[in-house]
C-alpha positions in Angstrom: 49.1 141.7 39.6 47.6 139.3 37.2 49.3 136.1 37.2 50.1 134.4 33.7 50.9 130.4 33.1 53.4 129.1 30.8 51.7 126.9 28.1 52.0 123.5 28.5 52.2 122.9 25.0 56.3 123.7 25.0 57.5 121.5 27.3 55.4 118.3 25.6 56.9 119.8 22.4 60.6 119.7 23.8 59.5 116.4 25.3 58.6 114.4 22.4 62.1 115.9 20.2 64.0 114.7 23.4 62.5 111.2 23.2 62.7 111.1 19.2 66.3 112.3 19.3 66.6 109.0 22.1 65.0 106.6 20.1 66.7 107.3 16.9 70.1 107.4 18.8 69.3 104.2 20.2 68.4 102.5 16.8 71.9 103.6 15.8 73.8 102.4 18.8 72.4 98.9 18.1 74.3 98.4 14.8 77.3 99.7 16.1 77.0 97.3 19.6 76.4 94.9 17.1 79.1 95.4 15.1 81.5 95.5 18.3 80.2 92.2 19.4 81.2 90.5 16.1 84.9 92.0 16.5 84.9 91.3 19.9 84.3 87.4 19.0 86.6 87.3 15.9 89.2 88.3 18.1 88.5 86.0 20.8 88.6 83.3 17.8 91.6 84.3 16.0 93.6 84.7 19.5 92.3 81.1 20.3 93.4 79.7 17.2 97.2 81.0 17.4 97.2 79.4 20.9 95.8 75.9 19.3 98.7 76.5 16.7 101.5 77.4 19.4 100.0 74.6 21.7 99.9 72.3 19.4 103.9 72.2 18.2 104.8 71.1 21.2 102.3 68.2 21.6 103.1 66.9 18.3 106.8 66.3 20.0 105.2 65.0 23.2 102.8 62.6 21.2 105.3 61.6 18.6 107.7 60.6 21.2 105.3 58.8 23.4 104.5 56.4 20.0 108.2 55.9 19.3 108.9 54.4 23.2 105.7 52.8 23.0 107.6 50.3 20.3 110.7 50.0 22.6 111.3 47.2 25.0 109.4 49.0 28.2 108.8 46.9 31.5 104.6 47.0 32.8 105.8 50.6 34.9 107.3 52.1 31.8 104.9 51.4 30.0 102.0 52.6 32.2 104.2 55.8 32.5 104.5 56.3 28.4 100.6 55.3 28.2 99.8 58.2 30.8 102.0 60.9 29.1 100.2 59.6 25.4 96.8 60.3 26.9 98.1 63.9 28.8 98.7 65.2 25.6 95.8 64.3 23.7 93.9 65.2 26.8 95.4 69.0 25.6 94.9 68.3 22.2 91.0 67.6 22.5 90.8 70.4 24.8 92.3 72.8 21.9 90.2 71.9 19.8 86.9 71.9 21.4 87.4 75.8 22.7 88.7 76.9 19.2 85.1 75.3 18.3 83.3 76.7 21.1 84.4 80.2 20.1 83.9 80.3 16.7 80.5 78.6 17.1 79.3 81.9 18.2 79.9 83.5 14.9 80.0 81.3 12.0 78.9 78.1 11.3 81.5 74.8 12.2 83.1 73.6 8.9 84.0 69.8 9.4 87.0 68.6 7.8 86.9 65.9 5.2 90.4 63.8 5.5 91.4 59.9 4.0 92.1 58.5 7.6 92.4 55.0 9.3 89.1 54.3 11.5 90.2 51.4 13.3 93.4 52.8 14.4 91.6 55.7 15.6 89.2 53.5 17.5 92.1 51.6 18.9 94.3 54.9 20.0 90.7 55.7 21.6 90.9 52.5 23.2 94.2 52.8 24.2 93.8 56.2 25.8 91.0 54.8 27.9 93.2 51.6 29.1 95.5 54.0 30.1 93.5 56.4 32.3 91.8 53.9 33.7 95.1 52.1 34.8 96.7 55.1 36.5 93.7 55.6 38.5 93.1 52.1 39.3 90.2 50.7 37.4 89.1 48.2 35.3 88.7 49.0 31.3 87.1 46.8 28.2 87.6 48.4 24.6 85.4 46.2 22.3 86.0 47.2 18.4 83.9 45.3 15.7 85.7 43.8 12.6 83.0 44.8 10.5 84.3 48.3 10.6 86.1 50.0 7.4 89.7 50.5 7.8 89.8 53.5 5.8 87.1 56.5 5.3 86.7 59.9 4.9 86.1 62.7 7.7 87.0 64.7 10.7 89.8 62.8 12.5 90.7 65.8 14.9 87.2 66.7 16.2 86.4 63.2 16.5 89.3 62.1 18.3 88.9 65.3 20.4 85.0 64.7 20.9 85.7 61.3 22.2 88.9 62.4 24.5 86.5 64.7 26.4 84.0 61.5 26.9 86.9 59.2 27.8 88.0 61.9 30.3 84.6 62.1 31.9 83.7 58.5 31.8 87.6 57.8 34.7 86.9 61.3 36.0 83.3 60.7 37.4 83.9 57.5 38.0 85.9 56.3 41.8 85.7 52.5 41.7 84.9 49.6 39.1 85.2 49.9 35.5 85.3 51.7 32.1 84.3 50.9 28.6 84.4 51.3 25.1 82.1 50.0 22.5 82.7 50.7 18.7 80.3 49.3 16.1 79.0 50.4 12.9 75.5 51.4 12.5 73.2 51.6 9.7 73.2 55.1 7.6 72.3 55.5 4.2 74.8 56.3 1.9 77.3 56.3 4.6 79.5 54.8 6.9 77.9 55.1 10.2 79.8 54.3 13.5 78.7 54.6 17.2 81.6 54.8 19.8 79.6 54.0 23.3 81.6 54.8 26.3 79.9 53.4 29.4 81.5 53.5 33.3 80.2 52.4 36.7 80.5 56.0 37.7 78.3 58.2 40.2 75.2 58.1 37.6 73.0 60.4 36.7 69.5 61.4 37.5 67.2 62.2 34.4 66.7 65.8 35.5 70.4 65.8 35.3 70.7 64.2 31.9 68.2 67.1 30.7 70.7 69.7 31.7 74.2 68.2 30.4 74.5 69.7 27.3 74.0 73.0 27.7 77.1 75.5 27.5 78.9 76.3 30.5 76.4 73.5 32.4 77.1 71.0 34.7 74.7 68.2 35.8 74.5 69.6 39.3 76.9 72.5 41.9 78.0 69.5 43.8 79.5 67.7 40.7 81.1 71.0 39.6 82.7 71.8 43.1 84.0 68.1 43.9 85.2 67.3 40.0 86.0 70.8 38.8 85.5 71.5 34.8 83.8 74.3 32.9 80.7 72.3 31.5 81.7 73.4 28.1 82.6 69.9 27.1 79.7 67.9 26.5 78.2 70.8 24.7 80.8 70.7 22.3 81.0 67.5 21.6 76.8 67.4 21.1 77.9 70.5 18.0 80.5 68.4 16.5 78.8 65.2 16.9 75.4 66.8 14.8 77.8 68.6 12.1 79.4 65.0 11.6 75.5 63.9 10.8 75.4 62.1 13.9 74.2 62.7 17.7 74.8 61.9 21.0 72.7 60.9 23.5 73.1 59.2 27.3 71.6 56.8 29.0 71.6 55.5 32.6 73.6 52.3 33.1 72.0 48.8 34.3 73.5 48.6 38.2 74.7 52.6 38.5 77.2 54.3 35.8 76.0 55.7 32.7 76.8 55.4 29.0 77.6 58.1 26.6 76.6 57.1 22.7 78.4 59.4 20.0 77.2 58.2 16.5 79.0 60.3 13.5 78.5 59.3 10.1 81.5 58.8 7.9 82.1 58.6 3.9 83.4 55.7 2.4 87.1 56.3 0.9 87.5 56.4 -2.4 89.7 54.4 -5.2 92.0 51.2 -3.8 93.9 51.8 -1.1 97.4 50.5 0.2 98.4 50.3 3.7 102.4 51.7 4.2 104.8 48.7 5.7 105.7 49.4 9.0 102.8 51.4 10.7 100.5 48.3 12.0 100.2 44.8 12.9 98.0 44.9 9.8 100.2 46.5 7.1 101.9 44.4 4.1 104.0 42.9 3.1 105.2 45.4 0.3 108.5 47.2 0.0 108.3 50.6 1.8 109.4 53.1 -0.3 112.1 55.8 0.6 111.3 59.7 0.4 113.3 62.4 0.2 111.3 65.2 1.9 111.8 68.7 3.1 110.2 70.3 5.6 110.0 74.1 5.7 109.7 74.2 9.7 111.1 77.6 11.8 110.4 75.9 15.3 113.7 73.9 16.3 111.9 71.8 18.4 109.4 71.1 15.7 112.4 70.0 13.5 113.6 67.1 16.1 110.2 65.6 15.9 109.3 65.9 12.7 112.9 64.6 11.8 112.6 61.6 14.4 108.8 60.4 13.3 110.4 60.8 9.2 113.4 58.5 10.1 111.0 55.8 11.8 108.8 55.8 8.7 112.2 55.3 6.5 112.8 58.8 4.9 115.4 61.4 4.5 114.5 64.8 5.7 115.8 68.0 5.0 115.3 70.9 6.8 114.3 74.8 6.2 113.7 77.4 8.4 111.7 80.4 6.0 109.0 80.1 3.5 110.8 82.0 0.5 113.2 79.7 0.3 111.4 76.7 -0.4 110.7 77.3 -3.8 114.1 77.6 -5.0 115.6 74.6 -2.8 112.8 72.2 -4.9 114.2 73.4 -8.0 117.5 72.5 -7.0 116.9 69.3 -5.4 114.7 66.1 -6.2 112.8 65.9 -3.5 109.6 63.3 -2.8 107.7 65.5 -0.8 107.2 68.5 1.2 106.0 69.4 4.4 104.9 73.3 4.4 104.3 74.6 7.7 101.6 77.4 7.4 103.1 79.8 10.1 106.5 81.0 8.9 108.8 83.9 9.3 108.9 85.7 6.2 105.9 84.6 3.9 103.6 81.9 4.9 103.2 78.8 4.1 100.4 79.6 1.5 102.1 82.0 -0.8 105.3 79.6 -0.4 102.9 76.4 -2.2 102.1 78.7 -4.5 105.5 79.8 -5.3 106.4 76.0 -5.7 103.5 75.2 -7.8 104.5 78.2 -10.4 107.8 76.0 -10.8 108.7 73.9 -14.1 107.6 70.3 -13.9 108.7 68.4 -12.6 109.6 70.0 -9.8 105.9 72.5 -9.9 104.5 69.1 -9.2 106.2 67.5 -6.0 103.8 66.7 -3.6 102.8 69.1 -0.8 101.6 68.6 2.5 100.4 71.2 4.7 100.8 71.1 8.3 99.2 73.4 10.8 97.8 73.7 14.3 94.9 75.2 12.7 92.3 73.4 10.9 91.1 76.8 9.2 94.3 76.8 7.1 93.2 73.8 5.4 91.0 74.9 2.3 93.0 77.8 1.3 96.3 75.4 1.9 94.7 73.2 -0.7 93.6 76.3 -2.8 97.0 77.7 -3.3 98.0 74.1 -4.2 98.9 71.5 -1.5 97.8 67.9 -2.0 97.1 66.8 1.5 96.7 68.5 5.1 98.0 67.7 8.6 96.7 69.3 11.6 99.4 68.9 14.4 99.8 67.2 16.5 101.1 65.4 13.9 101.8 61.3 14.8 103.7 59.2 12.8 100.2 57.7 11.0 98.8 60.5 10.3 102.1 61.4 8.2 102.6 58.0 6.6 99.0 58.4 5.4 99.3 61.8 4.3 102.4 61.0 2.3 100.5 58.6 0.6 97.8 60.3 -0.2 100.2 63.6 -1.8 102.0 60.9 -3.9 98.9 59.9 -5.2 97.6 63.1 -5.9 100.7 64.3 -7.2 101.4 61.0 -9.7 97.9 61.7 -11.0 98.3 65.1 -11.6 101.7 64.6 -13.8 
């Protein structure tokens, strides 16, 4: 019986066709996988942004009440308690900012805000935070702020403060004995206001090899540090990203005698036009009489209302509150308000649409000063595009609110 053999060509043809189909399927799967990853990243970013907004509302209350308590007649022990509460709330606010930015950085370029703010006040507040944390741990502290710094500048105070809080927290955390210091001084940057923040400690120190690993995401100097002190290793990576986005950088060096020195530099813009400091806000305030404003606050959170009412009352203003955006334009048209505080996240229509409705009113009602308020910094662009004169990111401090009212009133008067 003759044996017949199968042609070897057919299996090869099937093999080639199969491989070709697999290659085509694999090529088609890559875009789908990429789109899926983008969607997943966007969902994480949106979830973190929502978290940041929700957590910053109670943080506004904690910080505002801490500020108000700090002006009361307290003994030394009570003042330390207030400083500890305030430092903890500021650190939480900073963490919320850093984590949202870390999630956003993988999907899009970090957008830096251009806010008008008091640079010296920010430096003093950071120094107070460092002193409070150091005292709570039994450490010595020192703060040196140069008199050559300008008072008002334009930049991103929320992210700058978050970066400083992270560096201060690390300095205190890694120092068991000795001291921590903050030195703020001007540096030369052509056409800008260059500022250097140097945070030094007498803590555990770092080797040159460990310094090289510090600024990688989810990386710490070594395993021993991670197990002993905890932390995700995300903070310094985010701080470096923020520093470079603000036209600066961060460097670390070994301190003579032990410990480390972290130097954060940023490039800010000079504040344009004449600036008046509102009285009652600071020891350096002017002696001009403070104007009492009638402020309409559109805020649905009961806790947020209590806090804003306390801040506005302390600033010498009168406040009225409503909880829904669709009622805002009608109430503005009925009353004689000097300014509106508009929360961005509201039941019914959101703050953006409510601002548009107010701006659609006839003069003078449609030109009332409006300040957008949100726990999400990315709401600022839409808020200003709708017609807001100023914008605040939660947590809102008394000084930040007073400065925003000043800016909004100035812009509103110029537009009339």
